[in-house]
C-alpha positions as CSV (number, residue, x, y, z in Angstrom):
1,M,123.5,-40.8,-61.0
2,H,121.2,-42.9,-62.9
3,P,117.9,-41.3,-63.3
4,A,116.2,-44.4,-61.9
5,G,118.3,-44.3,-58.8
6,L,117.4,-40.6,-58.3
7,A,113.7,-41.5,-58.5
8,A,114.1,-44.3,-56.0
9,A,116.0,-42.1,-53.6
10,A,113.4,-39.4,-53.8
11,A,110.7,-41.9,-53.3
12,A,112.4,-43.3,-50.2
13,G,113.0,-39.8,-48.7
14,T,109.5,-38.4,-49.2
15,P,106.7,-39.5,-46.8
16,R,103.8,-41.4,-48.3
17,L,100.4,-39.7,-48.1
18,R,97.6,-41.8,-46.5
19,K,94.3,-41.7,-48.2
20,W,91.3,-41.2,-45.7
21,P,87.8,-42.2,-46.5
22,S,85.6,-39.3,-47.5
23,K,82.6,-38.3,-45.2
24,R,79.1,-39.0,-46.5
25,R,77.3,-35.9,-47.3
26,I,73.6,-35.8,-46.7
27,P,71.8,-34.0,-49.3
28,V,69.8,-31.0,-48.3
29,S,66.1,-31.9,-47.9
30,Q,63.8,-30.4,-50.4
31,P,60.9,-28.3,-49.2
32,G,58.1,-30.6,-48.1
33,M,60.4,-33.5,-47.3
34,A,60.7,-34.4,-43.6
35,D,64.2,-34.7,-42.0
36,P,64.6,-38.2,-40.5
37,H,66.7,-36.8,-37.6
38,Q,64.3,-33.9,-36.7
39,L,62.4,-34.4,-33.4
40,F,59.6,-31.8,-33.9
41,D,57.9,-30.4,-36.9
42,D,59.0,-27.0,-38.0
43,T,55.9,-24.8,-37.9
44,S,57.6,-21.5,-38.7
45,S,56.7,-21.9,-42.4
46,A,53.3,-23.5,-41.7
47,Q,51.5,-20.4,-43.1
48,S,53.0,-21.1,-46.5
49,R,51.7,-24.6,-46.4
50,G,48.1,-23.5,-45.6
51,Y,48.1,-23.4,-41.7
52,G,46.6,-20.1,-40.7
53,A,45.7,-19.2,-44.2
54,Q,42.4,-17.9,-42.8
55,Q,44.0,-15.5,-40.3
56,A,43.0,-11.9,-40.5
57,P,45.7,-9.4,-41.1
58,G,46.9,-7.9,-37.9
59,G,44.5,-10.2,-35.9
60,L,47.2,-12.0,-33.9
61,G,46.2,-15.4,-35.3
62,Y,42.4,-15.1,-34.5
63,P,39.8,-15.2,-37.2
64,A,38.2,-11.9,-38.0
65,A,34.7,-11.4,-36.5
66,S,31.8,-11.1,-38.7
67,A,30.9,-7.5,-39.3
68,T,27.1,-8.0,-39.9
69,P,24.4,-9.8,-38.0
70,Q,23.5,-11.8,-41.1
71,A,27.0,-13.2,-41.2
72,A,26.8,-14.1,-37.5
73,F,23.5,-15.8,-38.0
74,L,24.8,-17.8,-40.9
75,A,27.9,-18.8,-38.9
76,D,25.8,-20.5,-36.1
77,P,22.1,-20.5,-37.1
78,V,20.9,-23.0,-34.5
79,S,22.2,-21.2,-31.4
80,N,21.1,-17.8,-32.6
81,M,17.6,-19.2,-33.4
82,A,17.4,-20.7,-29.9
83,M,18.4,-17.4,-28.3
84,A,15.8,-15.5,-30.3
85,Y,13.1,-18.0,-29.4
86,G,14.1,-17.8,-25.7
87,S,14.0,-14.0,-25.7
88,S,10.5,-14.1,-27.3
89,L,9.3,-16.6,-24.6
90,A,10.7,-14.4,-21.8
91,A,9.0,-11.3,-23.2
92,Q,5.6,-13.1,-23.5
93,G,5.9,-14.5,-20.0
94,K,6.7,-11.1,-18.5
95,E,3.7,-9.6,-20.3
96,L,1.4,-12.4,-19.0
97,V,2.6,-12.0,-15.4
98,D,2.1,-8.2,-15.6
99,K,-1.5,-8.6,-16.8
100,N,-2.6,-11.3,-14.3
101,I,-0.6,-10.5,-11.1
102,D,-3.2,-8.0,-9.9
103,R,-5.8,-10.9,-9.8
104,F,-3.8,-12.6,-7.0
105,I,-1.7,-9.8,-5.5
106,P,-3.0,-6.3,-5.7
107,V,0.4,-4.7,-6.3
108,T,-1.0,-1.3,-7.1
109,K,-3.0,-1.2,-3.9
110,L,-0.1,-2.4,-1.8
111,K,2.0,0.5,-3.2
112,Y,-0.5,2.9,-1.7
113,Y,-0.3,1.4,1.8
114,F,3.5,1.7,1.8
115,A,3.6,5.3,0.5
116,V,4.9,6.7,3.8
117,D,7.8,8.8,5.0
118,T,9.7,9.4,8.2
119,M,7.4,12.3,9.3
120,Y,4.3,10.2,8.8
121,V,5.7,7.3,10.8
122,G,6.6,9.6,13.7
123,R,3.2,11.2,13.8
124,K,1.4,7.9,13.4
125,L,3.3,6.4,16.4
126,G,2.4,9.4,18.4
127,L,-1.2,9.0,17.5
128,L,-1.2,5.4,18.5
129,F,0.2,6.2,22.0
130,F,-1.8,9.4,22.5
131,P,-5.1,9.2,20.5
132,Y,-6.9,11.4,23.0
133,L,-5.3,14.6,21.7
134,H,-6.3,14.0,18.1
135,Q,-9.5,15.8,16.9
136,D,-10.0,15.3,13.1
137,W,-10.3,11.6,12.2
138,E,-11.7,12.0,8.7
139,V,-9.7,10.5,5.9
140,Q,-8.9,13.0,3.1
141,Y,-9.9,12.3,-0.4
142,Q,-8.8,13.7,-3.8
143,Q,-11.2,13.0,-6.6
144,D,-12.9,10.1,-4.8
145,T,-9.5,8.6,-4.1
146,P,-7.9,8.6,-0.7
147,V,-4.7,10.5,-0.5
148,A,-1.4,8.7,0.2
149,P,-0.7,8.0,3.9
150,R,2.3,10.3,3.9
151,F,-0.1,13.2,3.3
152,D,-2.8,12.1,5.7
153,I,-2.2,10.8,9.2
154,N,-5.6,9.2,9.4
155,A,-5.0,6.9,6.4
156,P,-4.2,3.3,7.1
157,D,-0.8,1.9,6.1
158,L,1.0,-1.4,6.1
159,Y,4.5,-0.2,6.8
160,I,4.0,0.3,10.6
161,P,2.1,-3.0,11.1
162,A,4.7,-5.0,9.1
163,M,7.7,-3.5,10.9
164,A,5.9,-3.8,14.2
165,F,5.2,-7.5,13.7
166,I,8.8,-8.3,12.8
167,T,10.1,-6.3,15.8
168,Y,7.6,-8.0,18.0
169,V,9.0,-11.4,16.9
170,L,12.6,-10.2,17.6
171,V,11.7,-8.8,21.0
172,A,9.9,-12.0,21.9
173,G,13.1,-13.9,21.0
174,L,15.1,-11.5,23.2
175,A,12.7,-12.0,26.1
176,L,12.9,-15.8,25.7
177,G,16.7,-15.6,25.5
178,T,17.0,-13.6,28.7
179,Q,15.0,-16.4,30.5
180,D,17.1,-19.2,29.0
181,R,14.0,-20.5,27.1
182,F,14.9,-19.5,23.6
183,S,14.6,-22.1,20.8
184,P,13.9,-21.7,17.1
185,D,10.8,-23.8,17.4
186,L,9.4,-21.7,20.2
187,L,10.1,-18.5,18.3
188,G,8.4,-19.9,15.2
189,L,5.4,-20.8,17.4
190,Q,5.3,-17.3,18.7
191,A,5.2,-15.8,15.2
192,S,2.7,-18.3,13.8
193,S,0.4,-17.8,16.7
194,A,0.4,-14.0,16.1
195,L,-0.3,-14.5,12.4
196,A,-3.1,-17.1,13.2
197,W,-4.9,-14.7,15.5
198,L,-4.6,-11.9,13.0
199,T,-6.1,-14.1,10.3
200,L,-8.9,-15.2,12.6
201,E,-9.7,-11.6,13.4
202,V,-9.9,-10.6,9.8
203,V,-12.1,-13.5,8.9
204,A,-14.4,-12.9,11.8
205,I,-14.8,-9.2,11.1
206,L,-15.5,-9.8,7.4
207,L,-18.1,-12.4,8.3
208,S,-19.8,-10.1,10.8
209,L,-19.9,-7.3,8.3
210,Y,-21.6,-9.6,5.8
211,L,-24.1,-10.8,8.4
212,V,-25.0,-7.3,9.5
213,T,-25.2,-6.2,5.9
214,V,-22.9,-3.3,6.3
215,N,-22.0,-1.4,3.0
216,T,-18.6,0.1,3.8
217,D,-15.5,1.0,1.9
218,L,-13.5,-0.9,4.6
219,T,-11.3,-3.4,2.6
220,T,-9.5,-6.5,3.8
221,I,-6.2,-4.6,3.6
222,D,-7.6,-1.8,5.7
223,L,-8.5,-4.4,8.4
224,V,-5.1,-5.9,8.3
225,A,-3.6,-2.4,8.8
226,F,-5.8,-1.4,11.6
227,L,-5.5,-4.7,13.5
228,G,-1.7,-4.7,13.0
229,Y,-1.3,-1.4,14.9
230,K,-1.6,-3.3,18.2
231,Y,1.8,-4.8,17.8
232,V,3.3,-1.4,18.6
233,G,1.8,-1.4,22.1
234,M,2.9,-5.0,22.5
235,I,6.5,-4.1,21.8
236,G,6.4,-1.3,24.3
237,G,4.9,-3.6,27.0
238,V,7.5,-6.3,26.5
239,L,10.4,-4.0,26.5
240,M,9.3,-2.3,29.7
241,G,8.8,-5.7,31.2
242,L,12.4,-6.6,30.3
243,L,13.7,-3.3,31.8
244,F,11.5,-2.9,34.9
245,G,9.9,-6.2,35.5
246,K,6.2,-7.0,35.7
247,T,5.3,-3.6,37.1
248,G,6.7,-1.8,34.0
249,Y,5.0,-4.3,31.8
250,Y,1.5,-3.9,33.3
251,L,1.8,-0.1,33.4
252,V,2.9,0.4,29.8
253,L,0.7,-2.4,28.4
254,G,-2.3,-1.0,30.2
255,W,-1.7,2.4,28.7
256,C,-1.3,1.0,25.2
257,C,-4.4,-1.1,25.6
258,V,-6.5,1.9,26.4
259,A,-4.9,3.9,23.6
260,I,-5.6,1.2,21.0
261,F,-9.2,0.8,22.2
262,V,-9.8,4.6,21.7
263,F,-8.0,4.6,18.4
264,M,-10.0,1.7,17.0
265,I,-13.3,3.1,18.2
266,R,-12.7,6.5,16.6
267,T,-11.4,5.0,13.4
268,L,-13.9,2.2,12.8
269,R,-16.8,4.4,13.8
270,L,-16.2,6.5,10.7
271,K,-15.8,3.5,8.5
272,I,-18.9,1.6,9.7
273,L,-21.3,4.0,11.4
274,A,-20.8,6.8,8.9
275,E,-22.1,4.6,6.1
276,A,-25.2,3.9,8.1
277,A,-25.8,7.6,8.5
278,A,-25.3,8.1,4.8
279,E,-27.9,5.4,4.1
280,G,-30.4,7.2,6.3
281,V,-30.5,4.5,9.0
282,P,-31.9,5.8,12.3
283,V,-29.3,6.3,15.0
284,R,-31.2,4.1,17.4
285,G,-32.3,1.6,14.8
286,A,-31.7,-2.1,15.3
287,R,-29.2,-2.4,12.4
288,N,-27.3,0.6,13.7
289,Q,-27.1,-0.9,17.1
290,L,-25.6,-4.0,15.7
291,R,-23.0,-1.9,13.9
292,M,-22.1,-0.1,17.1
293,Y,-21.8,-3.5,19.0
294,L,-19.6,-4.8,16.2
295,T,-17.3,-1.7,16.4
296,M,-17.1,-2.1,20.2
297,A,-16.3,-5.8,19.9
298,V,-13.4,-5.2,17.4
299,A,-12.0,-2.5,19.6
300,A,-12.3,-4.6,22.8
301,A,-10.6,-7.6,21.2
302,Q,-7.4,-5.7,20.7
303,P,-6.4,-5.3,24.4
304,L,-7.3,-9.0,25.1
305,L,-5.0,-10.2,22.3
306,M,-2.2,-7.8,23.3
307,Y,-2.2,-9.4,26.8
308,W,-2.6,-12.9,25.5
309,L,0.3,-12.7,23.2
310,T,2.8,-11.1,25.6
311,F,2.0,-12.1,29.2
312,H,4.2,-15.3,29.0
313,L,7.2,-13.3,27.8
314,V,7.7,-11.4,31.0
315,R,8.5,-13.1,34.3
C-alpha cells in the first residue's frame, strides 16, 4: 500500500484528541499581600508583624507589671500624685479631729461612764430597787481619780440610764399598741417628752447650784446619770400595769418612787452637803439650808416625773 494511504487510514482510525482550555493559576500571595478572597484577617502571624511585640514572655498576652514604685509612678504620674495627696489630706483630717473632738464631745470621760460589766449592772439595779439595805455610799478614789463604775457600785454610769431610756420607749410603744393607740408620731412624742424633761431638769439643777454658789465635783454627766436612773422604775411600773392592771402599776411605781427618792437623797447629799462640810460651813447655816432644800427638791422631783411620764400608758 502506498505510504500515503496508510497514513490516511491510520488517521481515520485513530480518535482525535480535544484540546481543553487550561485553568488559570492564581499565584501564591507574597507575605504582606492581602488575599482578595479572604473574609477575615489572619492574625496568627501578627506577632511577626509587630502586634504583641510588647508582650512579656510567659505573660499570656498581658504586659509585664512594673517591678519598682518609681516605674509605676512614671507610668501614671497624675493618678498616683492624686492618691498621695488624698492620703495626706485624710491623715491631716484625722489628726485634726482627734485633737479637737474633746472640745465638743468628751470621749475620754464618756468611756469612764460606760466602763461597766454584768456584775455591776446587776448590783446597781438591786441598789435602785432596794437602797435601804446599802450602807456605804462613798465613791472610791484612786490618786484623786474616781475608780471605774465596774469596781464601785456607788459610781455613776451612763449605761443603765441609756438602756433604760431605750427600753422605756419600747415599753411605751408596747403599751400603746395593746390599747390600739400606737402611732409613730405618738411614740416619737413620748420619747421627745422624756428627753425634754431630762434636759429641763439638768438645766434647772445647774442654775440652782450656780445661784446657791455650791462648789461641788458634780458634773453635768453625773447629773444626767443620776436623773436617768428613774427610767428603771418607770419600766417596772408600766410592765406591771400591763400584766396586772392599774393595781399592779400603782404598787410597783409607788415602791420605785420611794426607792429613787431615798437613792437620790443619799447620793446627792454626799455630792452637795459634803462639800459644805469640807468648806467649814455650819450645819445650820443659811447656805447649808439652801443646799439641803436643793437636794430634797431634786429627789422629790423624780417620783413626780415618773408618774407624769407613765400614768397615761396604763388603763
